[in-house]
N, C-alpha and C positions, 0 to 999 in steps of 0.2 A: 504493500499499500504506499501512497504518497507521504502519509504521515502515520502515526500511531492511531490505531482505532479509538483511544481514550480522549484523543485530542477532538476529534469528530464529535463524540459523546458529549465532552465539555461544552462545546460550542452549540450545542444542541441542532446538529445538521441532519440528525435522524428524525426529528420529531415533525410529523406531517400534521394533517388536519383531520376533522372528522368526516369530510366529504372527499370521495376519491374517485377519480376520472378513469374511464377504462384503459385510457393509453398508460397512464401511470401506474396503475395496479401491478404491472409487472416488476416494476421497482422496489414495491413493498414487501417488507419481510414479514410483517404481522399487524393485525389490529388489535390494540390493548382493550381491556375491560372497559375502559371509559371511551371507548369507539375511535380512539385517535389511531390514526396509521403510523405505523413507524416504517421508515426507509430501510432498506438492505444497503448497508455502508460498503460492502464490497462493491455492489453495483454501482453505488454513488462515486466511489473513488475511480473505477473505471471509466465513469462519464467524464471525471474531470479531466482524466489522462486524455481521453479522446478528443475533448473539447479544445485541450491545451494544443494539442498536436494539429486539429484543425485550424485554430486561430494562427499558429505559428507561420501559416502560408502566406499571412496578409500583415501588411505594414501599418495600415491606416486604421485602426480599430476605435470604433466609438462604443462606449458603454453608457446606458440610460437607466436611469429609475426615477419614478417619482416618490417613491418611499424615502423619508428622510433619513431613517436609521441605515440607508445604503450609501450616503454621501461620503462618509470617510473612507470606505473601502473603494468607491468608484474613483473619487479623486485622486487616492493614491495608485490604484492599477494604472489609471491614464498616465500620470506622472511616471511610474516606472518603465513602462512598456512604450511610452512615447506616443499616446493614443490620445482621445478626447473625450472628457466626461460631461454628459448633459444631466443635471441633477435638478428634480423639481419640476415643473412644467415644461412639456415638449412643445415647442411651437410648430404648428402645422405648416409645412412647407419647407421645413429645414431641409430635406432631402432631394424635395421635389420642385421647388421654387427657386431657379437661380437668379432671380432678381430680389430675392430676401436676403437682407442684410447679413443674416448669420447662416446663409447656404453652406452647406458641407457635403462633402461626397466621400464617405468611408468606403473602405474594403470589404469590412465586415462589422456586424452589430452584436452586442452582447446586451440583452434585456434582462432586468431583475425579475419582473413579474409581467407574464405576457397578457394578464388581464388588465393591470392598471396601464402598462406602457403599450397598449394596442395601438396607438396612432403611429408611432415610428414602426412597429411591425408592418401596418398596412403600407407606409411610405418604402419601407424596405422592399417589401414583396414588389411593390410596382417598380421599384427600381432595380430587382433582380440582384440585391445585395444579401449575401448569405447572413442568417439570423440564428445566434445561439441564444437560449434563455434559460434561467433557471426555473424550473417547474416544480411547485409545491403539489401536494396530493389532490387539489382542486383545480389545478391548471389543466386547460386542454394544449394539444400540440399543434393546433391549426396554424399554418403559415410559418412554422418554425423549422428550420433545418437540423437542430441539434438541442436537445432538451438535457439539462443536467437537472436529474431529480434530486430535489434538496428542499430544506425549510428556507424559504426566500422571505421569511418575514423578521426572522430574529437577526439583530446587528452581528452577532458574533458569528452566527452561521454564515451570513452574506461575507463577512469579513474573511473568514478561513478560506472559503471558496475562492475570493478573488485572489487572497495572498498565494495561494497555490497555483491558481492560474498565470500569475505573473511569474513566479519562480520558474515553472515549466517552460513558459514560452521563452524567457531568457536563455534557459539551458538549450531549448530546441533551436534557437537562433544562435547559438554558440557564443553568447555574450558573457554565459557563465558556465564554468565547466561543471560544479557539482552544486549539491544542495547548500553546503556551508560557504560557498562564494556569494550566496544571497544574503545581502546585507540588511534586509528590511525586517522588521519583526512583526509578529501578528498584531501586535498592538498600534502597530503603524498603520493597518488596516481597520481598525475599529473594535479588535477583540480584545476587550479589558478582563481582566481577572475578576470574576465574582462568580454568582451562582448561574447555572444554566437557565436560559430564558425559555420558560414553558409557555405553550399557546392554549388558549381555551378554545 
């Protein structure tokens, strides 16, 4: 695995929701007594690896999230891999209207929540830009090229996923040789040391 399983558990990456879409079901390990779906961490880890390999083919990566708790992770990720982060509201036309002042043409997109970030997914599809997204158990995979099944609500979960993606992309691009060459901590990506964030 990319990191010790305990680190995923500590960050709550495995905690899903009580709703589970048919597509995401195959990544679920079990349903707890309280109805909350729990992700299979082996599969989550594999998908992070696949996503990092896929994203390593692109230079100009845009990451987006309306969720405020993703801000630190996204800004740091964009900084580390030399990409672009849009946090908060995504303005319609950013990818499709060349006369818009903040018009941008990324080679690939990473969205934190396909449901909330649907505007960029629509525009990305229209422009035929490859789209990677984090998918919680309630998310559908429509118009997404590659889903990373994981808790996309917890700040720590989002942070650890983007920390791993950044590290693996730099390794794949030969900017660093090994994990220990990656000089950024999980805290840099918003993974603070405290209790696991549970979701209701």
